[in-house]
N, C-alpha and C positions, 0 to 999 in steps of 0.2 A: 572485468578489470578495465577494459577500454572505456566502458560507460562511466565508471567512477572517475577515470582520468579526465574525460570530457566535462563531466559535471563539476569537478574540482576546479578545472581551468575557468569555466564560466563563472562560478561563484567567486573565485579569487579575483577575476577580472572585474567583476561588479563591485565587490566590497573593498578590495585593495589594489587599485590600478597600478601603483608603483611596483608592488611585489609581483603582479601578474606579468609585467614586462620581463622580470628576471627569471621566473620559473616557467614561462610559456614553452620554451624549448624542451625542458625536461618532462613536462606533462604531455608533450606531443609524441614522445618516443614510444610509449606503450601502445597508444592507438595505431600508430603507423606500423609498428611491428605486428600487431594483431591483424590488421587489414591485409598485410602482405602474406602472412601465414594462411589467412582465410582464402585468399585468391589461389594460392598454391594448393591448398587442400582441395578446393573445389575442382581445380583443373585435374589433379591426379585422380581423385575419386570419380569424377565425371568420366574420365577415360576408362577406368576399370569397371564401371558399373555394367552389369550384364543387361542385355536387351530384354525387355519384358516379353513374355510368351505371346501376348496378344499382338504386339507389334510385329514379331517375327512371323506369326501365323498369317497376318494380313499380307505380308510381303510374298508368301509362297502360294497364295490362292491363284488358281488358274482359271481363266475365263471359260464359260460354257460355250461349246460349239453350237452354232445355229443350224 
């Protein structure tokens, strides 16, 4: 959805510069909202994601005594 909004904004700015000045704010609402939600999603899911078994196993390896 955000991609379509960006492309529409660029095409309208190129073909109809007067109209682009009027609708630029409205076409920017969708991408701005999408980017905010994506950042929040990545922050929340990144915190909830479990550690992989390989990473956890490397952390618990004890050194061999000499």
